[in-house]
C-alpha positions in Angstrom: 64.3 27.2 264.3 64.8 29.2 267.6 66.4 31.9 265.7 63.5 32.2 263.2 61.0 32.3 266.0 62.9 35.0 267.7 63.1 37.0 264.4 59.3 36.8 264.0 58.8 37.9 267.6 61.1 40.8 267.2 59.4 41.9 264.0 55.9 41.8 265.7 57.2 43.6 268.7 58.8 46.3 266.5 55.6 46.7 264.6 53.6 47.2 267.8 56.2 49.5 269.3 56.2 51.6 266.1 52.4 52.2 266.5 50.6 54.5 268.8 48.4 53.2 271.6 45.1 53.7 269.6 46.6 52.1 266.6 47.8 49.1 268.6 44.3 48.6 270.0 42.7 48.9 266.6 45.1 46.3 265.1 44.5 44.0 268.1 40.7 44.4 267.8 40.7 43.6 264.1 42.8 40.5 264.7 40.4 39.3 267.4 37.3 40.2 265.2 38.7 38.2 262.3 39.3 35.2 264.5 35.8 35.4 265.9 34.2 35.7 262.4 36.2 32.7 261.1 35.2 30.7 264.1 31.5 31.7 263.7 31.6 30.7 260.1 32.5 27.1 261.1 29.7 26.9 263.7 26.4 25.3 262.4 23.5 26.8 264.3 20.1 28.1 263.1 20.5 31.6 264.6 23.9 32.0 263.1 22.7 30.6 259.7 19.8 33.1 259.8 22.3 35.9 260.6 24.7 34.8 257.9 21.8 34.6 255.4 20.6 38.1 256.4 24.1 39.5 256.0 24.6 37.9 252.6 21.1 39.0 251.4 21.9 42.5 252.6 25.2 42.5 250.7 23.6 41.1 247.5 20.6 43.5 247.6 22.9 46.4 248.3 25.1 45.4 245.3 22.0 45.2 243.1 20.8 48.7 244.3 24.3 50.1 243.8 24.5 48.7 240.3 21.1 50.2 239.2 22.5 53.6 238.3 25.3 52.1 236.2 22.8 49.8 234.4 20.5 52.8 233.8 23.3 54.8 232.3 24.3 51.9 230.1 20.7 51.4 228.9 20.3 55.1 228.3 23.6 55.1 226.3 22.4 52.1 224.3 19.0 53.8 223.7 20.7 57.0 222.5 23.0 54.9 220.2 20.1 53.0 218.8 18.2 56.3 218.2 21.2 57.8 216.4 21.6 54.6 214.3 17.9 54.7 213.5 18.1 58.3 212.4 21.1 57.6 210.3 19.4 54.6 208.7 16.3 56.8 208.0 18.4 59.5 206.4 20.1 56.9 204.2 16.8 55.3 203.2 15.3 58.7 202.5 18.2 59.5 200.2 17.9 56.2 198.4 14.1 56.7 198.1 14.7 60.2 196.5 17.3 58.7 194.2 14.8 56.0 193.1 12.1 58.7 192.5 14.6 60.7 190.4 15.5 57.6 188.4 11.8 56.8 187.8 11.2 60.4 186.7 14.2 60.3 184.4 12.9 57.0 183.0 9.4 58.4 182.4 10.9 61.5 180.7 13.1 59.4 178.5 10.1 57.3 177.5 8.1 60.4 176.7 11.0 61.8 174.6 11.4 58.4 172.8 7.7 58.5 171.9 8.0 62.0 170.5 11.1 61.1 168.5 9.5 58.0 167.1 6.6 60.2 166.0 9.0 62.5 164.3 10.7 59.6 162.5 7.3 58.3 161.3 6.3 61.7 160.1 9.6 62.0 158.1 9.1 58.5 156.6 5.5 59.3 155.6 6.3 62.7 154.2 6.8 63.1 150.5 9.2 66.0 151.1 12.4 66.3 153.1 12.0 67.1 156.8 14.6 68.0 159.3 13.8 67.5 163.0 14.9 69.9 165.7 14.5 70.5 169.4 13.1 73.7 171.0 15.9 75.1 173.2 14.3 78.4 174.2 10.6 79.3 174.1 10.2 83.1 173.9 6.5 83.7 174.7 5.1 87.2 175.5 1.8 89.0 174.7 3.4 90.5 171.6 6.4 88.3 170.6 6.2 84.5 170.1 9.2 82.6 168.8 11.3 79.5 169.3 15.1 79.0 169.3 15.9 75.6 167.9 19.1 73.5 168.0 19.5 73.3 164.2 20.8 75.8 161.7 22.8 76.0 158.5 24.6 72.8 159.4 21.4 71.1 158.3 20.8 73.4 155.3 18.1 75.5 157.0 17.3 78.8 155.3 15.1 81.8 156.1 11.4 81.3 155.1 11.3 77.5 155.6 8.0 76.2 157.0 8.1 74.8 160.6 5.7 72.0 161.5 4.4 70.5 164.7 3.5 67.0 163.4 1.7 67.9 160.2 0.5 71.3 161.3 2.0 74.6 160.3 3.2 76.6 163.3 5.7 79.2 161.9 8.7 79.9 159.7 12.4 80.2 160.0 13.5 83.9 160.2 17.1 83.8 161.5 19.6 81.0 160.7 22.9 80.5 162.5 25.3 77.6 162.1 24.0 75.5 165.0 20.7 77.3 165.9 17.8 79.1 164.3 14.9 81.3 165.3 11.3 80.4 164.4 8.7 83.1 164.1 5.4 81.5 165.2 2.1 82.2 163.5 0.9 83.9 166.8 3.6 86.6 166.7 2.4 90.1 165.8 4.9 90.2 163.0 3.6 87.0 161.4 1.6 87.4 158.1 0.9 84.1 156.4 -1.1 83.7 153.1 -3.8 81.1 153.6 -6.8 79.5 152.0 -10.1 78.6 153.6 -11.7 75.3 152.8 -14.3 74.4 151.5 -15.1 78.0 150.4 -11.7 78.5 148.7 -11.4 82.0 150.0 -7.9 83.5 150.2 -6.8 85.6 153.2 -3.9 86.6 155.4 -3.4 85.0 158.8 -2.1 87.7 161.1 -0.7 87.0 164.6 -2.1 88.7 167.6 -0.1 87.2 170.5 -2.6 84.3 171.1 -3.4 80.8 169.8 -6.2 82.3 167.7 -4.6 84.6 165.1 -6.9 86.8 163.1 -8.0 86.1 159.5 -7.7 89.3 157.4 -8.3 90.5 153.9 -11.1 88.1 153.1 -13.1 88.9 150.0 -16.3 91.0 150.6 -18.6 88.2 149.5 -16.8 85.5 151.4 -18.7 82.5 152.6 -16.5 81.6 155.6 -18.2 79.8 158.4 -17.4 78.4 161.9 -15.4 75.1 161.6 -13.9 75.8 158.1 -10.4 74.6 157.8 -7.5 76.9 157.2 -4.4 75.8 155.1 -1.3 77.5 153.7 -2.2 78.7 150.2 1.3 78.5 148.6 0.9 82.0 147.2 4.1 83.8 146.3 6.0 80.5 146.5 6.8 81.0 150.2 5.4 77.7 151.5 4.0 74.5 150.1 0.2 74.7 149.7 -2.2 72.6 151.8 -0.3 72.6 155.1 -3.1 72.5 157.8 -3.1 75.4 160.3 -6.4 75.5 162.2 -10.1 76.0 161.9 -12.3 79.1 161.7 -13.9 80.6 164.8 -16.3 83.6 164.5 -17.2 85.7 167.5 -18.7 89.2 167.4 -18.0 89.4 163.6 -14.3 88.8 164.3 -12.9 85.9 162.3 -10.1 84.1 164.0 -8.3 80.8 163.5 -8.1 78.3 166.3 -4.7 76.6 165.8 -4.5 72.8 165.6 -1.3 72.9 167.7 -0.9 74.3 171.2 2.2 76.4 170.7 3.0 76.3 174.4 3.4 72.5 174.4 5.8 72.0 171.6 9.1 70.2 172.3 10.2 68.9 168.9 9.5 70.4 165.4 10.0 69.5 161.8 11.4 71.9 159.2 10.2 71.4 155.7 13.2 71.6 153.4 11.4 71.0 150.1 8.2 72.5 148.8 
């Protein structure tokens, strides 16, 4: 035991001797201050309690103040993260909304197309002649030339000169046939000349295209009795088309006789080609 105490004393003395004078004093002062603080903590007195409370409150409040910047940075980081997540969710919802709108538009278009196709089927069933349906692929419209390119050709036995119908109305004739496509010359084209008959007068004439939906009626007899509202049909002359296919009705302005077509040529999507006469 004596040896151990001597070792401890030697160690302390060595530590003190190794330090400078100022360092020795500082170490001694800290030891004394620690002993005083420990002693004060065990003393129960109101002034000391108040003092301890003040010190603790100061430390706690200081800790709170010091932590404010860190909390602010954390809150700001969370806010930025929430904002980015909100923007990401908004972008995702917007994309889903656009996809739903596109799907609805496609559904509406398919419904419209089904309606048109059902109408074509009904027209074919009701017709006493053979009809072939086709879709307009290219619509060539200009002030002088008016024609369609359709997706049917000799693969469906189409031939030049066949009548083309929109519903039951005559709109043109086949003028160029390929294997999978054909060109339709519309009645409004400048090169279109169709033999027609006017009802109820029974006057024969030629319907000449002028680039509009109101082609001109030419070569009527001198004593014709054509009036506004008279109906115009194919006459069947020269065996080109079947007679009695409706085309339009007479419109007279400034002594010029035109035919207002029953079909709007700019709004045609599907057509029928009349195979038989």
